[in-house]
mmCIF file of the N, C-alpha and C atoms, coordinates in Angstrom:
data_MODEL
# 
_entry.id   MODEL 
# 
loop_
_atom_site.group_PDB 
_atom_site.id 
_atom_site.type_symbol 
_atom_site.label_atom_id 
_atom_site.label_alt_id 
_atom_site.label_comp_id 
_atom_site.label_asym_id 
_atom_site.label_entity_id 
_atom_site.label_seq_id 
_atom_site.pdbx_PDB_ins_code 
_atom_site.Cartn_x 
_atom_site.Cartn_y 
_atom_site.Cartn_z 
_atom_site.occupancy 
_atom_site.B_iso_or_equiv 
_atom_site.pdbx_formal_charge 
_atom_site.auth_seq_id 
_atom_site.auth_comp_id 
_atom_site.auth_asym_id 
_atom_site.auth_atom_id 
_atom_site.pdbx_PDB_model_num 
ATOM 1   N N  . MET A 1 1  ? 4.413   17.528 7.137  1.00 0.00 ? 1  MET A N  1 
ATOM 2   C CA . MET A 1 1  ? 3.357   17.399 7.578  1.00 0.00 ? 1  MET A CA 1 
ATOM 3   C C  . MET A 1 1  ? 3.904   18.562 8.540  1.00 0.00 ? 1  MET A C  1 
ATOM 4   N N  . LYS A 1 2  ? 5.006   18.705 9.638  1.00 0.00 ? 2  LYS A N  1 
ATOM 5   C CA . LYS A 1 2  ? 5.096   19.990 10.384 1.00 0.00 ? 2  LYS A CA 1 
ATOM 6   C C  . LYS A 1 2  ? 4.009   21.231 9.527  1.00 0.00 ? 2  LYS A C  1 
ATOM 7   N N  . GLU A 1 3  ? 4.396   20.821 8.129  1.00 0.00 ? 3  GLU A N  1 
ATOM 8   C CA . GLU A 1 3  ? 4.658   22.427 7.205  1.00 0.00 ? 3  GLU A CA 1 
ATOM 9   C C  . GLU A 1 3  ? 3.284   22.542 7.443  1.00 0.00 ? 3  GLU A C  1 
ATOM 10  N N  . LEU A 1 4  ? 2.445   21.640 7.133  1.00 0.00 ? 4  LEU A N  1 
ATOM 11  C CA . LEU A 1 4  ? 0.906   21.642 7.818  1.00 0.00 ? 4  LEU A CA 1 
ATOM 12  C C  . LEU A 1 4  ? 0.110   22.381 8.817  1.00 0.00 ? 4  LEU A C  1 
ATOM 13  N N  . ILE A 1 5  ? 0.905   21.189 9.904  1.00 0.00 ? 5  ILE A N  1 
ATOM 14  C CA . ILE A 1 5  ? 0.684   22.063 11.054 1.00 0.00 ? 5  ILE A CA 1 
ATOM 15  C C  . ILE A 1 5  ? 1.122   22.820 11.351 1.00 0.00 ? 5  ILE A C  1 
ATOM 16  N N  . ASP A 1 6  ? 1.648   23.455 10.643 1.00 0.00 ? 6  ASP A N  1 
ATOM 17  C CA . ASP A 1 6  ? 2.243   25.275 11.594 1.00 0.00 ? 6  ASP A CA 1 
ATOM 18  C C  . ASP A 1 6  ? 1.208   25.963 11.285 1.00 0.00 ? 6  ASP A C  1 
ATOM 19  N N  . LYS A 1 7  ? 1.361   25.344 9.787  1.00 0.00 ? 7  LYS A N  1 
ATOM 20  C CA . LYS A 1 7  ? 0.527   26.711 9.006  1.00 0.00 ? 7  LYS A CA 1 
ATOM 21  C C  . LYS A 1 7  ? -0.994  26.581 9.171  1.00 0.00 ? 7  LYS A C  1 
ATOM 22  N N  . ILE A 1 8  ? -1.950  25.177 10.391 1.00 0.00 ? 8  ILE A N  1 
ATOM 23  C CA . ILE A 1 8  ? -2.791  25.789 10.995 1.00 0.00 ? 8  ILE A CA 1 
ATOM 24  C C  . ILE A 1 8  ? -2.686  25.804 11.901 1.00 0.00 ? 8  ILE A C  1 
ATOM 25  N N  . LYS A 1 9  ? -1.736  25.713 12.539 1.00 0.00 ? 9  LYS A N  1 
ATOM 26  C CA . LYS A 1 9  ? -1.559  26.978 14.206 1.00 0.00 ? 9  LYS A CA 1 
ATOM 27  C C  . LYS A 1 9  ? -1.677  28.469 13.596 1.00 0.00 ? 9  LYS A C  1 
ATOM 28  N N  . MET A 1 10 ? -1.243  28.707 12.583 1.00 0.00 ? 10 MET A N  1 
ATOM 29  C CA . MET A 1 10 ? -0.616  30.096 12.300 1.00 0.00 ? 10 MET A CA 1 
ATOM 30  C C  . MET A 1 10 ? -2.191  30.037 12.425 1.00 0.00 ? 10 MET A C  1 
ATOM 31  N N  . ASN A 1 11 ? -2.731  29.624 10.944 1.00 0.00 ? 11 ASN A N  1 
ATOM 32  C CA . ASN A 1 11 ? -4.528  30.125 10.961 1.00 0.00 ? 11 ASN A CA 1 
ATOM 33  C C  . ASN A 1 11 ? -5.454  29.919 11.753 1.00 0.00 ? 11 ASN A C  1 
ATOM 34  N N  . ALA A 1 12 ? -5.224  29.099 12.470 1.00 0.00 ? 12 ALA A N  1 
ATOM 35  C CA . ALA A 1 12 ? -6.390  29.129 13.638 1.00 0.00 ? 12 ALA A CA 1 
ATOM 36  C C  . ALA A 1 12 ? -5.784  29.875 15.083 1.00 0.00 ? 12 ALA A C  1 
ATOM 37  N N  . GLN A 1 13 ? -4.765  30.219 15.473 1.00 0.00 ? 13 GLN A N  1 
ATOM 38  C CA . GLN A 1 13 ? -3.677  30.995 16.769 1.00 0.00 ? 13 GLN A CA 1 
ATOM 39  C C  . GLN A 1 13 ? -4.130  29.416 17.818 1.00 0.00 ? 13 GLN A C  1 
ATOM 40  N N  . ILE A 1 14 ? -3.385  28.585 17.214 1.00 0.00 ? 14 ILE A N  1 
ATOM 41  C CA . ILE A 1 14 ? -3.591  27.392 18.235 1.00 0.00 ? 14 ILE A CA 1 
ATOM 42  C C  . ILE A 1 14 ? -2.460  26.149 18.646 1.00 0.00 ? 14 ILE A C  1 
ATOM 43  N N  . ASN A 1 15 ? -2.133  25.715 19.405 1.00 0.00 ? 15 ASN A N  1 
ATOM 44  C CA . ASN A 1 15 ? -0.930  25.142 19.741 1.00 0.00 ? 15 ASN A CA 1 
ATOM 45  C C  . ASN A 1 15 ? -0.856  23.953 18.924 1.00 0.00 ? 15 ASN A C  1 
ATOM 46  N N  . ASP A 1 16 ? 0.616   23.403 18.989 1.00 0.00 ? 16 ASP A N  1 
ATOM 47  C CA . ASP A 1 16 ? 0.542   21.999 18.176 1.00 0.00 ? 16 ASP A CA 1 
ATOM 48  C C  . ASP A 1 16 ? -0.174  20.981 18.270 1.00 0.00 ? 16 ASP A C  1 
ATOM 49  N N  . GLU A 1 17 ? -1.079  20.806 20.176 1.00 0.00 ? 17 GLU A N  1 
ATOM 50  C CA . GLU A 1 17 ? -0.996  19.125 20.335 1.00 0.00 ? 17 GLU A CA 1 
ATOM 51  C C  . GLU A 1 17 ? -3.000  20.039 19.854 1.00 0.00 ? 17 GLU A C  1 
ATOM 52  N N  . GLN A 1 18 ? -3.365  20.965 19.764 1.00 0.00 ? 18 GLN A N  1 
ATOM 53  C CA . GLN A 1 18 ? -4.046  21.319 18.900 1.00 0.00 ? 18 GLN A CA 1 
ATOM 54  C C  . GLN A 1 18 ? -4.543  20.738 17.745 1.00 0.00 ? 18 GLN A C  1 
ATOM 55  N N  . ALA A 1 19 ? -3.055  21.970 16.818 1.00 0.00 ? 19 ALA A N  1 
ATOM 56  C CA . ALA A 1 19 ? -3.488  21.396 15.514 1.00 0.00 ? 19 ALA A CA 1 
ATOM 57  C C  . ALA A 1 19 ? -2.777  20.160 14.956 1.00 0.00 ? 19 ALA A C  1 
ATOM 58  N N  . ALA A 1 20 ? -2.039  19.289 15.424 1.00 0.00 ? 20 ALA A N  1 
ATOM 59  C CA . ALA A 1 20 ? -2.393  18.021 15.352 1.00 0.00 ? 20 ALA A CA 1 
ATOM 60  C C  . ALA A 1 20 ? -3.797  17.062 15.285 1.00 0.00 ? 20 ALA A C  1 
ATOM 61  N N  . LYS A 1 21 ? -4.358  17.329 16.449 1.00 0.00 ? 21 LYS A N  1 
ATOM 62  C CA . LYS A 1 21 ? -5.352  16.663 16.747 1.00 0.00 ? 21 LYS A CA 1 
ATOM 63  C C  . LYS A 1 21 ? -6.225  17.387 15.222 1.00 0.00 ? 21 LYS A C  1 
ATOM 64  N N  . ALA A 1 22 ? -6.366  18.176 14.800 1.00 0.00 ? 22 ALA A N  1 
ATOM 65  C CA . ALA A 1 22 ? -7.522  18.688 13.787 1.00 0.00 ? 22 ALA A CA 1 
ATOM 66  C C  . ALA A 1 22 ? -6.611  18.783 12.273 1.00 0.00 ? 22 ALA A C  1 
ATOM 67  N N  . LEU A 1 23 ? -5.958  18.091 12.552 1.00 0.00 ? 23 LEU A N  1 
ATOM 68  C CA . LEU A 1 23 ? -5.320  17.431 11.163 1.00 0.00 ? 23 LEU A CA 1 
ATOM 69  C C  . LEU A 1 23 ? -6.211  15.980 10.832 1.00 0.00 ? 23 LEU A C  1 
ATOM 70  N N  . ASP A 1 24 ? -5.367  15.054 12.482 1.00 0.00 ? 24 ASP A N  1 
ATOM 71  C CA . ASP A 1 24 ? -6.303  14.140 12.180 1.00 0.00 ? 24 ASP A CA 1 
ATOM 72  C C  . ASP A 1 24 ? -7.804  14.193 12.111 1.00 0.00 ? 24 ASP A C  1 
ATOM 73  N N  . THR A 1 25 ? -8.242  14.474 12.630 1.00 0.00 ? 25 THR A N  1 
ATOM 74  C CA . THR A 1 25 ? -9.526  14.883 12.051 1.00 0.00 ? 25 THR A CA 1 
ATOM 75  C C  . THR A 1 25 ? -10.013 15.347 10.375 1.00 0.00 ? 25 THR A C  1 
ATOM 76  N N  . ILE A 1 26 ? -8.965  15.548 10.547 1.00 0.00 ? 26 ILE A N  1 
ATOM 77  C CA . ILE A 1 26 ? -9.470  15.705 9.029  1.00 0.00 ? 26 ILE A CA 1 
ATOM 78  C C  . ILE A 1 26 ? -9.270  14.711 8.042  1.00 0.00 ? 26 ILE A C  1 
ATOM 79  N N  . LYS A 1 27 ? -7.901  13.881 8.312  1.00 0.00 ? 27 LYS A N  1 
ATOM 80  C CA . LYS A 1 27 ? -7.542  12.150 7.460  1.00 0.00 ? 27 LYS A CA 1 
ATOM 81  C C  . LYS A 1 27 ? -8.398  11.995 8.205  1.00 0.00 ? 27 LYS A C  1 
ATOM 82  N N  . ASP A 1 28 ? -9.322  11.481 9.245  1.00 0.00 ? 28 ASP A N  1 
ATOM 83  C CA . ASP A 1 28 ? -10.400 11.022 9.282  1.00 0.00 ? 28 ASP A CA 1 
ATOM 84  C C  . ASP A 1 28 ? -11.194 10.990 9.491  1.00 0.00 ? 28 ASP A C  1 
ATOM 85  N N  . PHE A 1 29 ? -12.051 12.400 8.593  1.00 0.00 ? 29 PHE A N  1 
ATOM 86  C CA . PHE A 1 29 ? -13.258 12.827 8.342  1.00 0.00 ? 29 PHE A CA 1 
ATOM 87  C C  . PHE A 1 29 ? -12.758 12.160 6.264  1.00 0.00 ? 29 PHE A C  1 
ATOM 88  N N  . VAL A 1 30 ? -11.779 12.886 5.692  1.00 0.00 ? 30 VAL A N  1 
ATOM 89  C CA . VAL A 1 30 ? -11.843 12.362 4.224  1.00 0.00 ? 30 VAL A CA 1 
ATOM 90  C C  . VAL A 1 30 ? -12.124 11.000 4.400  1.00 0.00 ? 30 VAL A C  1 
ATOM 91  N N  . LYS A 1 31 ? -11.421 10.295 4.990  1.00 0.00 ? 31 LYS A N  1 
ATOM 92  C CA . LYS A 1 31 ? -11.271 8.679  4.692  1.00 0.00 ? 31 LYS A CA 1 
ATOM 93  C C  . LYS A 1 31 ? -12.909 7.938  5.487  1.00 0.00 ? 31 LYS A C  1 
ATOM 94  N N  . GLU A 1 32 ? -13.728 8.697  6.159  1.00 0.00 ? 32 GLU A N  1 
ATOM 95  C CA . GLU A 1 32 ? -14.246 7.833  6.111  1.00 0.00 ? 32 GLU A CA 1 
ATOM 96  C C  . GLU A 1 32 ? -15.021 7.998  4.954  1.00 0.00 ? 32 GLU A C  1 
ATOM 97  N N  . LYS A 1 33 ? -15.628 9.321  5.011  1.00 0.00 ? 33 LYS A N  1 
ATOM 98  C CA . LYS A 1 33 ? -16.401 9.960  3.596  1.00 0.00 ? 33 LYS A CA 1 
ATOM 99  C C  . LYS A 1 33 ? -15.759 8.958  2.374  1.00 0.00 ? 33 LYS A C  1 
ATOM 100 N N  . PHE A 1 34 ? -14.514 9.071  1.891  1.00 0.00 ? 34 PHE A N  1 
ATOM 101 C CA . PHE A 1 34 ? -13.686 8.608  0.725  1.00 0.00 ? 34 PHE A CA 1 
ATOM 102 C C  . PHE A 1 34 ? -13.727 7.095  0.833  1.00 0.00 ? 34 PHE A C  1 
ATOM 103 N N  . PRO A 1 35 ? -13.823 6.187  1.459  1.00 0.00 ? 35 PRO A N  1 
ATOM 104 C CA . PRO A 1 35 ? -13.120 4.787  2.388  1.00 0.00 ? 35 PRO A CA 1 
ATOM 105 C C  . PRO A 1 35 ? -11.987 4.669  0.955  1.00 0.00 ? 35 PRO A C  1 
ATOM 106 N N  . MET A 1 36 ? -12.751 4.695  -0.250 1.00 0.00 ? 36 MET A N  1 
ATOM 107 C CA . MET A 1 36 ? -11.569 4.264  -1.415 1.00 0.00 ? 36 MET A CA 1 
ATOM 108 C C  . MET A 1 36 ? -10.656 5.086  -1.134 1.00 0.00 ? 36 MET A C  1 
ATOM 109 N N  . MET A 1 37 ? -10.115 6.364  -1.282 1.00 0.00 ? 37 MET A N  1 
ATOM 110 C CA . MET A 1 37 ? -9.543  6.947  -0.162 1.00 0.00 ? 37 MET A CA 1 
ATOM 111 C C  . MET A 1 37 ? -8.403  7.038  0.276  1.00 0.00 ? 37 MET A C  1 
ATOM 112 N N  . ALA A 1 38 ? -8.922  5.683  1.302  1.00 0.00 ? 38 ALA A N  1 
ATOM 113 C CA . ALA A 1 38 ? -8.490  5.824  2.858  1.00 0.00 ? 38 ALA A CA 1 
ATOM 114 C C  . ALA A 1 38 ? -6.666  5.288  2.475  1.00 0.00 ? 38 ALA A C  1 
ATOM 115 N N  . GLY A 1 39 ? -6.601  4.623  1.786  1.00 0.00 ? 39 GLY A N  1 
ATOM 116 C CA . GLY A 1 39 ? -5.283  3.733  0.944  1.00 0.00 ? 39 GLY A CA 1 
ATOM 117 C C  . GLY A 1 39 ? -4.109  5.117  0.897  1.00 0.00 ? 39 GLY A C  1 
ATOM 118 N N  . ALA A 1 40 ? -4.806  5.760  -0.004 1.00 0.00 ? 40 ALA A N  1 
ATOM 119 C CA . ALA A 1 40 ? -4.214  7.787  -0.361 1.00 0.00 ? 40 ALA A CA 1 
ATOM 120 C C  . ALA A 1 40 ? -3.556  8.398  0.738  1.00 0.00 ? 40 ALA A C  1 
ATOM 121 N N  . VAL A 1 41 ? -4.960  8.358  1.453  1.00 0.00 ? 41 VAL A N  1 
ATOM 122 C CA . VAL A 1 41 ? -4.822  9.703  2.474  1.00 0.00 ? 41 VAL A CA 1 
ATOM 123 C C  . VAL A 1 41 ? -3.654  8.990  3.282  1.00 0.00 ? 41 VAL A C  1 
ATOM 124 N N  . ASP A 1 42 ? -3.387  8.394  3.476  1.00 0.00 ? 42 ASP A N  1 
ATOM 125 C CA . ASP A 1 42 ? -2.368  8.037  5.058  1.00 0.00 ? 42 ASP A CA 1 
ATOM 126 C C  . ASP A 1 42 ? -1.113  7.194  4.043  1.00 0.00 ? 42 ASP A C  1 
ATOM 127 N N  . LYS A 1 43 ? -0.927  7.024  2.670  1.00 0.00 ? 43 LYS A N  1 
ATOM 128 C CA . LYS A 1 43 ? 0.614   6.953  2.036  1.00 0.00 ? 43 LYS A CA 1 
ATOM 129 C C  . LYS A 1 43 ? 0.848   8.836  2.286  1.00 0.00 ? 43 LYS A C  1 
ATOM 130 N N  . LEU A 1 44 ? -0.447  9.523  1.561  1.00 0.00 ? 44 LEU A N  1 
ATOM 131 C CA . LEU A 1 44 ? 0.240   11.167 1.951  1.00 0.00 ? 44 LEU A CA 1 
ATOM 132 C C  . LEU A 1 44 ? 0.463   11.328 3.145  1.00 0.00 ? 44 LEU A C  1 
ATOM 133 N N  . PHE A 1 45 ? 0.177   11.092 3.649  1.00 0.00 ? 45 PHE A N  1 
ATOM 134 C CA . PHE A 1 45 ? 0.774   11.686 5.514  1.00 0.00 ? 45 PHE A CA 1 
ATOM 135 C C  . PHE A 1 45 ? 1.465   10.687 6.247  1.00 0.00 ? 45 PHE A C  1 
ATOM 136 N N  . GLU A 1 46 ? 2.240   9.505  5.068  1.00 0.00 ? 46 GLU A N  1 
ATOM 137 C CA . GLU A 1 46 ? 3.240   8.733  5.769  1.00 0.00 ? 46 GLU A CA 1 
ATOM 138 C C  . GLU A 1 46 ? 3.581   9.260  5.044  1.00 0.00 ? 46 GLU A C  1 
ATOM 139 N N  . ALA A 1 47 ? 4.034   9.600  4.105  1.00 0.00 ? 47 ALA A N  1 
ATOM 140 C CA . ALA A 1 47 ? 5.537   9.910  3.267  1.00 0.00 ? 47 ALA A CA 1 
ATOM 141 C C  . ALA A 1 47 ? 5.841   11.227 3.501  1.00 0.00 ? 47 ALA A C  1 
ATOM 142 N N  . ASP A 1 48 ? 4.654   12.268 3.617  1.00 0.00 ? 48 ASP A N  1 
ATOM 143 C CA . ASP A 1 48 ? 5.073   13.263 4.494  1.00 0.00 ? 48 ASP A CA 1 
ATOM 144 C C  . ASP A 1 48 ? 6.351   13.066 5.789  1.00 0.00 ? 48 ASP A C  1 
ATOM 145 N N  . ALA A 1 49 ? 5.811   13.245 6.439  1.00 0.00 ? 49 ALA A N  1 
ATOM 146 C CA . ALA A 1 49 ? 6.873   11.971 7.512  1.00 0.00 ? 49 ALA A CA 1 
ATOM 147 C C  . ALA A 1 49 ? 7.596   11.328 7.646  1.00 0.00 ? 49 ALA A C  1 
ATOM 148 N N  . THR A 1 50 ? 7.798   10.859 7.492  1.00 0.00 ? 50 THR A N  1 
ATOM 149 C CA . THR A 1 50 ? 9.136   10.528 6.070  1.00 0.00 ? 50 THR A CA 1 
ATOM 150 C C  . THR A 1 50 ? 10.237  10.756 6.022  1.00 0.00 ? 50 THR A C  1 
ATOM 151 N N  . ALA A 1 51 ? 9.435   11.647 5.102  1.00 0.00 ? 51 ALA A N  1 
ATOM 152 C CA . ALA A 1 51 ? 10.542  12.359 3.569  1.00 0.00 ? 51 ALA A CA 1 
ATOM 153 C C  . ALA A 1 51 ? 11.262  13.464 4.878  1.00 0.00 ? 51 ALA A C  1 
ATOM 154 N N  . PRO A 1 52 ? 12.736  13.615 4.042  1.00 0.00 ? 52 PRO A N  1 
ATOM 155 C CA . PRO A 1 52 ? 14.146  14.041 5.448  1.00 0.00 ? 52 PRO A CA 1 
ATOM 156 C C  . PRO A 1 52 ? 13.973  15.603 5.305  1.00 0.00 ? 52 PRO A C  1 
ATOM 157 N N  . GLN A 1 53 ? 14.125  15.548 6.194  1.00 0.00 ? 53 GLN A N  1 
ATOM 158 C CA . GLN A 1 53 ? 13.736  17.725 6.521  1.00 0.00 ? 53 GLN A CA 1 
ATOM 159 C C  . GLN A 1 53 ? 15.244  17.832 6.326  1.00 0.00 ? 53 GLN A C  1 
ATOM 160 N N  . GLN A 1 54 ? 14.886  19.103 5.386  1.00 0.00 ? 54 GLN A N  1 
ATOM 161 C CA . GLN A 1 54 ? 16.416  20.283 5.077  1.00 0.00 ? 54 GLN A CA 1 
ATOM 162 C C  . GLN A 1 54 ? 16.631  21.133 6.134  1.00 0.00 ? 54 GLN A C  1 
ATOM 163 N N  . ASP A 1 55 ? 17.886  20.923 6.180  1.00 0.00 ? 55 ASP A N  1 
ATOM 164 C CA . ASP A 1 55 ? 18.446  22.068 7.562  1.00 0.00 ? 55 ASP A CA 1 
ATOM 165 C C  . ASP A 1 55 ? 18.195  22.951 6.638  1.00 0.00 ? 55 ASP A C  1 
ATOM 166 N N  . GLU A 1 56 ? 17.291  24.163 7.526  1.00 0.00 ? 56 GLU A N  1 
ATOM 167 C CA . GLU A 1 56 ? 17.076  25.938 7.007  1.00 0.00 ? 56 GLU A CA 1 
ATOM 168 C C  . GLU A 1 56 ? 18.184  26.660 6.977  1.00 0.00 ? 56 GLU A C  1 
ATOM 169 N N  . ASP A 1 57 ? 19.532  26.117 7.976  1.00 0.00 ? 57 ASP A N  1 
ATOM 170 C CA . ASP A 1 57 ? 20.481  26.894 7.961  1.00 0.00 ? 57 ASP A CA 1 
ATOM 171 C C  . ASP A 1 57 ? 21.718  26.604 6.404  1.00 0.00 ? 57 ASP A C  1 
ATOM 172 N N  . TYR A 1 58 ? 21.212  25.619 5.815  1.00 0.00 ? 58 TYR A N  1 
ATOM 173 C CA . TYR A 1 58 ? 21.664  25.060 5.349  1.00 0.00 ? 58 TYR A CA 1 
ATOM 174 C C  . TYR A 1 58 ? 21.929  25.872 3.466  1.00 0.00 ? 58 TYR A C  1 
ATOM 175 N N  . LEU A 1 59 ? 19.980  26.284 4.199  1.00 0.00 ? 59 LEU A N  1 
ATOM 176 C CA . LEU A 1 59 ? 19.444  26.888 2.499  1.00 0.00 ? 59 LEU A CA 1 
ATOM 177 C C  . LEU A 1 59 ? 20.068  28.402 2.574  1.00 0.00 ? 59 LEU A C  1 
# 
């Protein structure tokens, strides 16, 4: 999710907090419009948040 927040920040020229709020708004909108996908949306962003982060210095 960090990668997506960084992309939102860069494209919209906003700060971390604003980008996180924008992403939450998008997630809520998708879940509201497509309630049958709510679980999948939650899982998608939960999985990204708990995925192990790669050490960029290692690469």
